[in-house]
N, CA, C and O of each residue as an XYZ file, in Angstrom:
624
protein
N     -15.581    125.674    149.055
C     -15.621    124.159    149.573
C     -16.460    124.422    151.102
O     -15.823    124.882    152.049
N     -17.437    124.200    151.194
C     -17.786    124.658    152.872
C     -18.266    123.159    153.666
O     -18.793    122.152    153.194
N     -17.925    123.428    154.778
C     -18.261    122.304    155.656
C     -19.199    122.782    156.844
O     -18.931    123.632    157.693
N     -20.335    122.053    156.710
C     -21.461    122.202    157.812
C     -22.003    121.269    158.458
O     -22.530    120.266    157.977
N     -21.867    121.645    159.943
C     -22.157    120.547    160.634
C     -21.001    119.375    160.913
O     -20.841    118.433    160.136
N     -20.124    119.584    162.272
C     -18.860    118.799    162.307
C     -19.353    117.670    163.546
O     -18.480    116.854    163.838
N     -20.513    117.567    164.208
C     -20.996    117.048    164.791
C     -19.737    115.731    165.105
O     -18.693    115.708    164.452
N     -20.049    114.696    166.192
C     -18.914    113.705    166.512
C     -18.135    114.030    166.773
O     -17.968    115.250    166.784
N     -17.121    113.145    167.163
C     -15.845    113.491    167.756
C     -14.696    113.209    167.434
O     -14.621    112.001    167.211
N     -13.751    113.725    167.296
C     -12.416    113.888    166.545
C     -11.628    112.663    167.733
O     -11.663    113.034    168.906
N     -11.085    111.552    167.517
C     -10.417    110.909    168.037
C      -9.008    110.934    167.680
O      -8.788    111.080    166.478
N      -7.997    110.824    168.458
C      -6.688    110.732    167.969
C      -6.328    109.338    169.010
O      -6.401    109.283    170.237
N      -5.963    108.376    168.131
C      -5.857    107.056    168.438
C      -4.392    106.934    168.505
O      -3.751    107.536    167.644
N      -3.618    106.093    169.596
C      -2.357    105.628    169.516
C      -1.639    105.396    168.239
O      -2.324    104.850    167.374
N      -0.164    105.747    167.860
C       0.130    105.350    166.725
C      -0.826    106.072    165.510
O      -0.647    105.353    164.527
N      -1.476    106.837    165.251
C      -2.028    107.515    164.199
C      -1.239    108.577    163.401
O      -0.598    109.532    163.840
N      -1.422    108.214    162.226
C      -0.528    108.718    161.417
C      -1.214    110.466    161.567
O      -2.332    110.583    162.070
N      -0.561    111.545    161.165
C      -1.059    112.877    160.856
C      -1.601    113.469    161.779
O      -1.857    112.653    162.664
N      -1.974    114.663    162.092
C      -1.909    115.777    163.330
C      -3.554    115.031    163.654
O      -3.576    114.497    164.762
N      -4.887    114.923    162.875
C      -5.836    114.910    163.237
C      -6.306    113.357    163.978
O      -7.319    113.142    164.643
N      -5.307    112.482    163.645
C      -5.417    111.410    164.157
C      -6.430    110.435    162.995
O      -6.555    109.247    163.293
N      -7.066    110.885    161.825
C      -7.487    109.619    161.457
C      -6.822    108.895    160.442
O      -6.006    109.206    159.574
N      -7.432    107.762    160.804
C      -6.680    106.916    159.999
C      -7.302    105.920    158.663
O      -6.733    104.986    158.098
N      -8.663    106.495    158.407
C      -9.510    105.811    157.897
C     -10.743    106.732    157.402
O     -11.818    106.831    157.994
N     -10.401    107.353    156.264
C     -11.863    108.447    156.257
C     -12.787    107.102    154.940
O     -12.585    106.008    154.414
N     -13.629    108.007    154.990
C     -15.081    107.416    154.116
C     -15.429    108.533    153.620
O     -15.426    109.525    154.350
N     -15.793    108.628    152.313
C     -16.791    109.722    151.812
C     -17.810    109.168    150.874
O     -17.565    108.452    149.904
N     -18.989    109.584    151.276
C     -20.329    109.035    150.390
C     -20.143    109.744    149.316
O     -19.722    110.899    149.378
N     -20.524    108.950    147.842
C     -20.220    109.313    146.826
C     -21.828    109.542    146.125
O     -22.560    108.552    146.131
N     -22.287    110.657    145.612
C     -23.720    110.883    145.280
C     -23.290    111.804    144.195
O     -22.317    112.553    144.285
N     -24.160    111.692    143.050
C     -24.013    112.847    141.837
C     -23.899    114.370    142.464
O     -24.027    114.619    143.663
N     -23.587    115.511    141.256
C     -23.650    116.261    141.755
C     -22.744    117.066    142.432
O     -22.080    116.390    143.218
N     -22.443    118.295    142.435
C     -21.767    119.633    143.047
C     -21.173    119.184    144.536
O     -19.986    119.279    144.848
N     -22.335    118.628    145.475
C     -21.947    118.239    146.755
C     -20.864    116.774    146.910
O     -20.021    116.463    147.751
N     -21.254    116.261    145.952
C     -20.899    114.844    145.995
C     -19.153    115.351    145.181
O     -18.086    114.899    145.594
N     -19.254    116.144    144.245
C     -18.012    115.991    144.096
C     -17.030    116.934    144.797
O     -15.840    116.950    144.482
N     -17.696    117.952    146.035
C     -16.838    118.490    147.158
C     -16.476    117.652    148.023
O     -15.365    117.432    148.506
N     -17.432    117.206    148.194
C     -17.259    115.704    149.382
C     -15.832    114.900    149.149
O     -14.948    114.627    149.961
N     -15.940    114.618    147.710
C     -14.850    113.804    146.935
C     -13.371    114.316    147.112
O     -12.431    113.647    147.540
N     -13.341    115.739    146.667
C     -12.278    116.427    146.715
C     -11.812    116.494    148.137
O     -10.693    116.224    148.574
N     -12.945    116.932    148.820
C     -12.158    116.949    150.664
C     -11.432    115.851    151.452
O     -10.431    115.866    152.168
N     -12.420    114.745    151.008
C     -11.943    113.322    151.189
C     -10.066    113.233    150.664
O      -9.014    113.000    151.259
N     -10.367    113.489    149.571
C      -9.018    113.203    148.756
C      -8.126    114.285    149.434
O      -7.144    113.735    149.933
N      -8.126    115.650    149.629
C      -7.501    116.283    150.602
C      -6.841    116.079    151.457
O      -5.629    116.237    151.608
N      -8.093    115.471    152.488
C      -7.539    114.954    154.133
C      -7.080    113.660    154.076
O      -6.580    113.311    155.145
N      -7.065    112.682    153.070
C      -6.799    111.768    153.087
C      -5.133    111.898    152.659
O      -4.284    111.071    152.992
N      -4.932    112.848    152.030
C      -3.507    113.284    151.512
C      -2.788    113.918    152.845
O      -1.669    113.624    153.265
N      -3.505    114.651    153.280
C      -2.962    115.550    153.986
C      -2.522    114.530    155.843
O      -1.501    114.654    156.518
N      -3.476    113.835    156.058
C      -3.587    113.099    156.955
C      -2.485    111.803    156.830
O      -1.988    111.420    157.890
N      -2.170    111.259    155.828
C      -1.920    110.013    155.277
C      -2.762    108.879    155.689
O      -2.430    107.883    156.331
N      -3.731    109.154    155.283
C      -5.345    108.071    155.375
C      -5.524    107.339    154.472
O      -5.227    107.600    153.306
N      -6.173    106.033    154.971
C      -6.675    105.331    153.966
C      -8.037    105.980    153.612
O      -8.771    106.238    154.566
N      -8.470    106.277    152.360
C      -9.590    106.932    151.660
C     -10.861    105.533    151.228
O     -10.621    104.383    150.860
N     -11.690    105.956    151.372
C     -12.995    104.745    150.937
C     -14.022    105.559    150.126
O     -14.594    106.553    150.575
N     -14.142    105.227    149.316
C     -15.224    106.210    148.530
C     -16.203    104.819    148.132
O     -15.965    103.765    147.543
N     -17.283    105.345    148.709
C     -18.596    104.623    149.077
C     -19.912    104.864    148.175
O     -20.809    105.540    148.678
N     -20.063    104.407    147.015
C     -21.643    104.609    146.739
C     -22.628    103.900    146.719
O     -22.423    102.797    146.211
N     -24.025    104.162    147.209
C     -25.040    103.351    147.593
C     -25.909    103.027    146.154
O     -26.385    103.988    145.550
N     -26.056    101.954    145.747
C     -27.071    101.688    145.341
C     -28.480    100.945    145.511
O     -28.775     99.762    145.677
N     -29.385    102.365    145.379
C     -30.790    101.955    146.149
C     -31.533    101.017    144.932
O     -31.485    101.371    143.754
N     -32.150     99.909    145.326
C     -32.846     99.129    144.869
C     -34.660     99.091    145.073
O     -35.205     99.289    146.158
N     -35.058     98.931    144.375
C     -36.990     98.949    144.400
C     -37.106     97.203    144.628
O     -36.427     96.327    144.093
N     -38.058     97.092    145.474
C     -38.289     96.157    145.880
C     -39.173     95.554    145.113
O     -39.882     96.312    144.450
N     -39.353     94.387    144.997
C     -40.354     93.507    143.829
C     -41.898     93.368    144.738
O     -42.076     92.881    145.854
N     -43.023     94.074    143.666
C     -44.085     94.118    143.876
C     -44.784     92.656    144.430
O     -44.690     91.536    143.929
N     -45.455     93.057    145.546
C     -46.575     91.641    145.678
C     -47.661     91.150    144.416
O     -48.124     90.012    144.338
N     -47.850     91.873    143.797
C     -48.888     91.433    142.729
C     -48.277     91.547    141.725
O     -47.047     91.612    141.716
N     -49.195     91.607    140.400
C     -48.666     91.152    139.423
C     -48.108     92.076    138.216
O     -48.388     92.115    137.018
N     -47.159     92.836    139.066
C     -46.532     94.181    138.314
C     -45.376     93.630    137.485
O     -45.154     92.420    137.444
N     -44.890     94.220    137.049
C     -43.565     93.541    136.334
C     -42.486     93.872    137.082
O     -42.423     94.960    137.655
N     -41.233     92.677    137.170
C     -40.244     92.737    137.982
C     -39.258     93.938    138.019
O     -38.946     94.444    136.940
N     -38.759     94.418    139.136
C     -37.967     95.612    139.251
C     -36.330     95.767    138.775
O     -35.600     96.757    138.830
N     -36.045     94.340    138.269
C     -35.015     93.697    137.848
C     -34.208     94.405    137.147
O     -33.062     94.644    137.530
N     -34.806     94.932    135.776
C     -34.361     95.571    134.907
C     -33.930     97.294    135.530
O     -32.916     97.946    135.281
N     -34.806     97.568    136.167
C     -34.502     99.088    136.738
C     -33.732     98.902    137.977
O     -33.404     99.854    138.685
N     -33.411     97.541    138.269
C     -32.335     97.696    139.373
C     -31.023     97.694    139.030
O     -30.119     98.433    139.421
N     -31.005     96.797    138.262
C     -29.597     96.391    137.317
C     -28.908     97.751    136.688
O     -27.701     97.987    136.631
N     -29.983     98.574    136.236
C     -29.600     99.984    135.486
C     -29.236    100.897    136.576
O     -28.577    101.889    136.263
N     -29.589    100.704    137.924
C     -29.039    101.802    138.818
C     -27.981    101.187    139.134
O     -26.971    101.858    138.919
N     -27.772    100.003    139.631
C     -26.402     99.498    139.717
C     -25.139     99.941    138.615
O     -24.009    100.362    138.864
N     -25.714     99.708    137.490
C     -24.818    100.346    136.501
C     -24.573    101.665    136.574
O     -23.374    101.916    136.449
N     -25.287    102.633    136.736
C     -25.427    103.949    136.825
C     -24.615    104.210    137.957
O     -24.016    105.281    137.863
N     -24.409    103.580    138.983
C     -23.455    103.895    140.255
C     -22.405    103.502    139.912
O     -21.500    104.327    140.040
N     -22.064    102.295    139.408
C     -20.759    101.543    139.039
C     -20.204    102.833    138.153
O     -19.074    103.160    138.516
N     -20.669    103.532    137.220
C     -20.162    104.225    136.390
C     -19.803    105.398    137.060
O     -18.616    105.628    136.828
N     -20.421    106.440    137.961
C     -20.070    107.239    138.991
C     -19.041    107.163    139.377
O     -18.180    108.041    139.330
N     -18.906    105.527    140.065
C     -17.714    105.547    141.056
C     -16.368    105.381    140.049
O     -15.258    105.684    140.486
N     -16.534    104.897    138.726
C     -15.542    104.787    137.546
C     -14.839    106.400    137.739
O     -13.686    106.786    137.935
N     -15.995    107.010    137.596
C     -15.887    108.422    137.156
C     -15.139    108.981    138.201
O     -13.989    109.377    138.012
N     -15.727    109.047    139.345
C     -14.769    109.155    140.534
C     -13.207    108.809    140.575
O     -12.358    109.686    140.734
N     -12.891    107.401    140.410
C     -11.971    107.119    140.220
C     -10.974    107.836    139.306
O      -9.784    108.053    139.534
N     -11.676    108.151    138.256
C     -10.685    108.678    137.200
C     -10.430    110.096    137.654
O      -9.408    110.652    137.252
N     -11.210    110.691    138.401
C     -10.903    112.343    139.170
C      -9.880    112.125    140.119
O      -8.745    112.593    140.027
N     -10.383    111.259    141.220
C      -9.422    110.863    142.191
C      -7.927    110.254    142.058
O      -6.835    110.680    142.434
N      -8.250    109.299    141.497
C      -7.107    108.345    141.287
C      -7.419    106.940    141.790
O      -8.333    106.769    142.597
N      -6.594    105.813    141.279
C      -6.209    104.602    141.734
C      -5.932    104.221    143.265
O      -6.180    103.114    143.744
N      -5.447    105.170    143.876
C      -4.643    104.675    145.052
C      -5.725    104.664    146.197
O      -5.416    104.721    147.387
N      -6.896    104.593    145.780
C      -7.606    104.781    146.904
C      -8.549    103.592    146.936
O      -8.208    102.807    146.051
N      -9.624    103.146    147.626
C     -10.352    102.394    147.796
C     -11.908    102.666    147.509
O     -12.602    103.379    148.233
N     -12.442    101.895    146.166
C     -13.774    102.073    145.919
C     -14.967    100.984    146.084
O     -14.903     99.865    145.575
N     -15.996    101.421    146.809
C     -16.617    100.000    146.697
C     -18.680    100.760    146.519
O     -19.234    101.835    146.749
N     -19.075     99.481    146.031
C     -20.451     99.683    145.773
C     -21.243     98.878    146.920
O     -20.897     97.854    147.509
N     -22.235     99.533    147.040
C     -22.949     98.789    148.313
C     -24.444     98.630    147.704
O     -25.032     99.618    147.263
N     -24.981     97.447    147.700
C     -26.194     97.628    146.764
C     -27.043     97.341    148.105
O     -26.583     96.668    149.027
N     -28.389     97.944    148.122
C     -29.470     98.078    149.011
C     -30.247     96.689    148.971
O     -30.793     96.315    147.933
N     -30.276     95.863    150.264
C     -31.245     95.379    150.399
C     -30.312     93.954    150.338
O     -30.758     92.836    150.600
N     -29.182     94.199    150.010
C     -28.086     93.183    149.484
C     -26.842     92.928    150.426
O     -26.555     91.954    151.123
N     -26.199     94.135    150.210
C     -25.014     94.088    151.431
C     -25.673     94.622    152.606
O     -26.891     94.547    152.766
N     -24.711     95.270    153.598
C     -24.895     95.497    155.123
C     -25.566     96.992    154.805
O     -25.869     97.365    153.672
N     -25.652     97.383    155.412
C     -26.592     99.054    155.435
C     -25.518     99.591    155.810
O     -24.665     99.054    156.516
N     -25.477    101.213    155.145
C     -24.354    102.131    155.137
C     -23.274    101.621    156.598
O     -22.211    101.014    156.725
N     -24.232    102.245    157.475
C     -23.896    102.511    158.805
C     -23.065    101.323    159.642
O     -22.153    101.645    160.404
N     -23.394    100.126    159.474
C     -23.139     99.056    159.671
C     -21.567     98.483    159.067
O     -20.565     98.096    159.669
N     -21.825     98.607    157.861
C     -20.644     98.711    156.723
C     -19.501     99.579    157.162
O     -18.341     99.173    157.225
N     -19.874    100.748    157.452
C     -18.541    102.031    157.886
C     -18.549    101.679    159.102
O     -17.550    102.290    159.482
N     -19.103    100.912    160.396
C     -18.797    100.270    161.883
C     -17.839     99.475    161.297
O     -16.681     99.835    161.511
N     -18.011     98.404    160.553
C     -17.304     97.152    160.049
C     -15.722     97.470    159.601
O     -14.835     96.618    159.652
N     -15.537     98.786    159.173
C     -14.621     99.090    158.480
C     -14.063    100.061    159.268
O     -13.182    100.688    158.679
N     -14.330    100.498    160.717
C     -13.418    101.040    161.748
C     -13.045    102.661    160.949
O     -11.862    102.989    160.858
N     -13.782    103.283    160.586
C     -13.817    104.238    159.878
C     -13.816    105.553    160.931
O     -14.666    105.771    161.795
N     -12.789    106.259    160.666
C     -12.809    107.718    161.656
C     -13.185    109.074    161.672
O     -13.349    109.912    162.559
N     -13.310    109.051    160.005
C     -14.120    110.016    159.576
C     -14.696    109.807    158.359
O     -14.096    109.269    157.428
N     -16.227    110.337    158.283
C     -16.997    110.110    157.208
C     -17.694    111.653    156.463
O     -18.440    112.398    157.098
N     -17.326    111.869    155.222
C     -17.903    112.690    154.621
C     -18.960    112.502    153.706
O     -19.010    111.821    152.682
N     -20.085    113.474    154.444
C     -21.716    113.135    153.400
C     -21.590    114.397    152.531
O     -20.945    115.422    152.751
N     -22.321    114.085    151.555
C     -22.767    115.504    150.617
C     -23.509    116.358    150.781
O     -24.553    115.752    151.020
N     -23.666    117.119    150.813
C     -25.195    118.305    151.661
C     -26.022    118.100    150.503
O     -25.756    118.003    149.305
N     -27.431    118.048    151.370
C     -28.677    118.417    150.429
C     -29.568    119.353    151.024
O     -29.482    119.520    152.240
N     -30.424    120.001    150.356
C     -31.223    120.803    150.630
C     -32.500    120.214    151.335
O     -33.203    119.557    150.567
N     -32.903    120.297    152.485
C     -34.267    119.704    152.994
C     -35.178    120.810    152.411
O     -34.970    121.781    151.683
N     -36.373    120.236    153.074
C     -37.782    121.430    152.404
C     -37.653    122.500    153.512
O     -38.077    123.601    153.160
N     -37.288    122.449    154.452
C     -37.010    123.311    155.190
C     -36.061    123.123    156.017
O     -35.781    121.972    156.354
N     -35.150    124.555    156.672
C     -34.025    124.453    157.293
C     -32.819    124.868    156.559
O     -32.799    125.453    155.476
N     -31.570    124.410    157.448
C     -30.211    124.687    156.828
C     -30.190    122.990    155.932
O     -30.975    122.050    156.056
N     -29.074    123.120    155.130
C     -28.343    122.249    154.318
C     -27.992    120.924    155.136
O     -27.378    121.188    156.170
N     -28.251    119.443    154.911
C     -27.944    118.516    155.220
C     -27.738    117.247    154.752
O     -27.937    117.161    153.540
N     -27.388    116.172    155.326
C     -27.504    114.822    154.777
C     -28.576    113.915    155.830
O     -28.503    113.903    157.059
N     -29.494    113.235    155.051
C     -30.668    112.640    155.875
C     -30.067    111.482    156.769
O     -30.362    111.239    157.940
N     -29.150    110.812    155.954
C     -28.109    109.792    156.868
C     -27.404    110.304    158.237
O     -27.337    109.624    159.261
N     -26.766    111.929    158.046
C     -25.968    111.803    159.128
C     -26.173    112.043    160.764
O     -25.288    112.132    161.616
N     -27.906    112.134    160.972
C     -27.977    111.908    162.269
C     -28.026    110.700    162.776
O     -27.789    110.629    163.982
N     -28.336    109.427    162.040
C     -28.579    108.593    162.117
C     -27.028    107.962    162.290
O     -26.849    107.090    163.141
N     -26.173    108.323    161.649
C     -24.481    107.722    161.422
C     -24.082    108.360    162.798
O     -23.507    107.650    163.623
N     -24.375    109.720    163.087
C     -24.043    110.286    164.389
C     -24.336    108.995    165.358
O     -23.418    108.250    165.700
N     -25.589    108.810    165.739
C     -26.198    108.190    167.164
C     -25.035    106.457    166.616
O     -24.343    106.045    167.547
N     -24.956    105.906    165.699
C     -24.754    104.658    165.963
C     -23.126    104.763    165.063
O     -22.738    103.867    164.313
N     -22.628    105.576    165.243
C     -20.933    105.407    164.843
C     -20.180    106.509    165.704
O     -20.653    107.604    166.010
N     -18.689    105.936    166.105
C     -18.103    106.899    167.103
C     -16.995    107.846    166.091
O     -16.140    108.679    166.393
N     -17.388    107.371    164.961
C     -16.571    108.295    164.082
C     -17.158    109.988    163.796
O     -18.359    110.249    163.855
N     -16.337    110.804    163.555
C     -16.963    112.061    162.725
C     -17.492    112.109    162.132
O     -16.983    111.605    161.131
N     -18.643    112.524    161.907
C     -19.385    112.737    160.408
C     -19.430    114.407    160.069
O     -19.999    115.210    160.808
N     -18.780    114.747    158.911
C     -19.180    115.990    158.436
C     -20.162    116.164    156.875
O     -20.204    115.480    155.852
N     -20.477    116.723    157.068
C     -21.573    117.094    156.037
C     -20.228    118.576    155.006
O     -19.596    119.549    155.416
N     -20.375    118.007    153.810
C     -19.679    118.808    153.230
C     -20.776    119.461    151.720
O     -21.444    118.777    150.944
N     -20.601    120.978    151.746
C     -21.075    121.778    150.653
C     -19.888    122.204    149.580
O     -18.676    122.178    149.793
N     -20.573    122.607    148.362
C     -19.524    123.008    147.513
C     -19.283    124.462    147.589
O     -18.396    124.977    146.907
């Protein structure tokens, strides 16, 4: 498991437990080896720093068409069920001691705002391979600009 790009700032808050000062760690759960690696790293860090771990999965939703096309409701429901199943599988791997949350796109707060409201100290994102350049996650730059938390992209 490798950590790629750790931009952001490590903050040690007064009264924080553990040596890193992280009290609340969030992992963005996505399918694949990188998603599993990010979850495993999050569990290890949460235990090492005695921190709260929040596993977050985002359920993307198709927007309704403006024409006479069929409603995307069935598709959106299927996506939500698939994301919940992935979250349940992650819960079975990591244990029930952590918090598991599904954010539904266009219904719940966007990921960045939600993480900010949770006062997260560290965010772990699974690596994705872009068409050009080094591996990264498309949300990493946006989250680094909007959050004071440390953002890490995790590769298997």
